C-alpha positions in Angstrom: 87.1 149.2 147.7 83.2 149.4 148.0 83.1 151.7 151.1 81.3 155.2 151.4 81.4 158.0 153.6 79.4 157.7 156.6 77.2 160.2 157.6 75.8 159.7 161.3 75.8 160.8 164.4 76.4 156.9 165.7 79.8 156.3 163.9 80.6 152.9 164.9 77.5 151.6 164.8 77.1 153.3 161.0 80.3 151.2 160.3 79.2 148.1 162.1 75.7 148.0 159.7 78.0 149.0 156.7 80.4 146.2 156.8 77.4 143.6 158.1 75.8 145.1 154.9 78.3 144.3 152.7 78.9 140.9 153.9 75.7 139.9 154.0 75.5 140.7 150.1 78.7 138.6 149.3 80.6 141.9 148.2 82.9 141.0 150.9 83.8 137.6 150.8 85.4 135.1 153.6 89.0 135.6 153.6 89.3 139.2 151.8 91.3 141.1 153.8 89.9 144.5 154.4 92.1 148.1 153.9 94.7 148.8 156.4 92.8 150.9 159.4 94.4 154.2 158.0 92.3 153.4 154.5 89.6 152.2 155.6 88.9 155.2 158.0 90.1 157.7 154.7 87.7 156.2 152.9 84.7 155.9 155.3 85.6 159.2 156.3 85.3 158.5 160.3 87.7 158.4 162.9 90.4 155.8 164.0 89.2 155.6 167.0 85.5 155.1 165.8 86.6 152.6 163.2 88.5 150.4 165.9 85.4 150.3 168.2 83.9 149.0 165.3 85.8 146.9 164.0 86.2 145.2 167.4 82.5 145.2 167.5 82.6 143.5 164.1 85.0 140.9 165.7 83.6 140.1 169.0 80.3 138.9 166.8 82.7 136.8 164.4 82.1 138.3 161.6 85.4 139.8 161.2 89.1 138.1 162.1 92.6 140.3 163.1 95.5 138.4 162.5 98.5 139.8 164.6 100.7 141.9 161.6 98.3 141.3 158.6 95.1 143.5 159.4 91.6 142.5 159.5 89.7 139.7 157.5 86.2 138.5 156.8 85.6 135.7 158.7 85.0 132.0 157.0 81.6 131.6 158.0 80.6 129.2 155.4 81.3 126.6 158.1 78.1 127.4 159.9 75.7 126.3 156.8 77.5 122.3 156.9 78.9 121.2 159.9 82.5 119.5 158.9 80.5 116.0 160.6 78.6 116.2 158.0 80.7 117.2 155.2 82.7 114.2 155.7 79.5 112.3 156.0 78.4 113.7 152.6 82.1 112.5 151.2 81.5 109.3 152.1 78.5 108.0 150.9 76.8 108.0 147.4 73.4 109.0 147.8 74.8 112.2 149.2 76.5 113.3 145.5 73.1 113.1 143.5 71.4 114.3 146.8 73.2 117.5 146.0 73.3 117.4 142.0 69.3 117.3 142.9 69.2 120.1 145.3 71.2 122.4 142.8 69.1 121.2 139.8 66.4 123.0 141.9 67.9 126.0 143.5 69.8 127.0 140.6 67.2 126.6 138.3 65.3 128.7 140.2 68.3 131.2 141.0 69.0 132.2 137.1 64.8 132.6 136.8 65.4 135.3 139.1 68.6 136.6 137.6 67.3 136.5 134.5 64.2 139.5 135.5 66.2 140.4 138.5 69.8 141.2 137.1 71.4 144.6 136.6 73.3 145.0 133.2 76.6 145.1 135.2 75.7 141.4 136.5 74.5 140.5 133.2 78.2 141.9 132.0 80.3 139.7 134.3 78.6 137.0 133.5 79.2 137.8 129.8 82.8 137.8 130.4 82.9 134.4 132.5 81.3 132.5 129.7 84.2 134.3 126.9 86.7 133.2 129.6 85.2 130.0 129.2 85.6 129.8 126.1 89.1 130.4 126.0 89.8 128.4 128.6 88.5 125.7 126.6 90.3 126.8 123.2 93.6 126.1 125.4 92.1 122.7 126.8 92.7 123.9 130.3 90.5 121.8 132.0 91.7 123.4 135.6 90.5 126.2 134.1 87.0 124.9 132.8 86.5 123.9 136.0 87.7 127.3 137.8 85.5 129.0 135.7 82.3 126.7 135.5 82.1 127.4 139.5 82.8 131.3 138.8 80.0 131.4 136.5 77.9 129.8 138.3 78.0 131.9 141.3 77.9 135.0 139.2 74.4 133.8 138.3 73.1 133.2 142.0 75.0 136.7 143.1 72.8 138.5 139.8 69.2 137.1 141.7 70.2 139.7 144.5 68.8 137.3 147.1 71.2 137.1 149.9 69.8 133.6 151.4 70.2 132.3 147.7 74.1 134.0 147.6 75.4 132.5 151.2 73.9 128.7 150.6 75.4 128.2 147.3 78.4 130.1 148.0 79.0 126.9 151.1 77.7 124.4 148.6 80.4 125.8 145.5 83.2 125.5 148.3 82.9 122.0 149.1 82.3 121.1 145.3 85.9 123.2 144.9 87.1 121.1 147.3 86.3 117.5 146.0 83.3 116.6 148.7 81.0 115.7 146.1 83.7 114.6 143.2 86.2 116.2 141.0 85.0 118.9 138.5 88.1 118.9 136.8 88.3 115.2 135.8 84.9 116.6 133.8 86.6 118.8 131.6 89.3 116.6 130.8 86.9 114.3 128.7 86.7 116.0 124.9 83.0 115.4 124.3 82.1 116.6 127.9 84.6 119.5 127.5 81.8 120.6 124.0 78.2 119.2 125.9 79.5 121.7 128.8 80.3 124.2 126.8 77.2 124.6 124.9 75.2 124.0 127.9 77.0 127.1 129.4 76.3 128.8 126.4 73.2 128.1 125.9 72.2 129.5 130.0 74.7 132.5 129.1 72.0 133.6 126.1 69.0 132.8 127.8 70.5 134.9 130.7 71.3 138.1 128.0 67.9 137.5 126.2 65.8 138.3 130.3 63.9 134.7 129.1 63.5 133.2 133.2 61.9 130.8 131.2 64.7 129.7 129.3 67.3 130.8 132.0 65.6 127.9 134.3 65.2 125.4 131.4 69.0 125.9 130.3 69.9 125.4 133.8 68.1 122.2 134.3 69.4 120.8 131.3 73.2 121.5 132.5 72.5 120.0 135.7 70.8 116.7 134.5 73.9 116.4 132.1 75.7 116.5 134.8 73.7 114.0 137.2 73.7 111.6 133.8 77.8 111.7 133.6 78.2 111.4 137.1 75.8 108.5 137.2 77.5 107.0 133.8 81.3 107.3 135.5 79.9 105.6 138.5 78.5 102.7 136.8 82.2 102.3 134.9 83.7 102.3 138.1 82.0 99.7 139.1 82.2 97.5 135.8 85.9 97.8 136.3 85.4 96.8 140.0 83.8 93.4 138.5 86.0 92.3 135.5 89.0 92.7 138.1 87.2 90.5 140.5 86.6 88.6 137.4 90.5 88.4 136.5 91.3 87.6 139.9 89.1 85.0 140.0 90.0 83.2 136.8 93.7 83.3 137.5 93.6 81.1 140.5 91.7 78.4 138.6 
């Protein structure tokens, strides 16, 4: 775990500050379990009373939650970005889907541009590793795994931008996408031609990032999101066409 020895006269305040920083930078994520009290106190090299005081302050501020018999967890703070009623509204109106895609295009293009210049060598290694896993999943023809890795790949790029506001905003956006608020991502990976196109686009994004080419990274992301937009528009149109055809068939049967 990424904890460091505490060196401060205000022990509990220093513990709070360090854990807050880890949550802010997206290193500790919502739902993640903290080490046991004994282990965490040892990692931080603080007394258990000081640690308990810090954890109590963090729980009071809503950043962590204690589950009886299970320990302390990072609280699910993503819900503060979009309210439940707004998420339900998103899921029932088609215009929200395409506004979401446009939002992703603009923000992820900027994020990729920044990641290309700001990412550390380790950031780029994480992105490259995820792409390699995507290639392997593609060979195994595993749409579910490809869809999961797709989200992780894009999130790794956001994290490589090292902008904490972007990290938390996009993590919330991807959480809604993972839960199918906007559309079923897995379905896109079930069409052979679409799967190959998506893989090629992710390869272009990865290549631009590894080359540390900001303009190319932004262009590759925008081309990818444009492809997703067109695929979703076509899918929606096909669904409408099918509905119309069924109505015509039903009407013909009554004549």
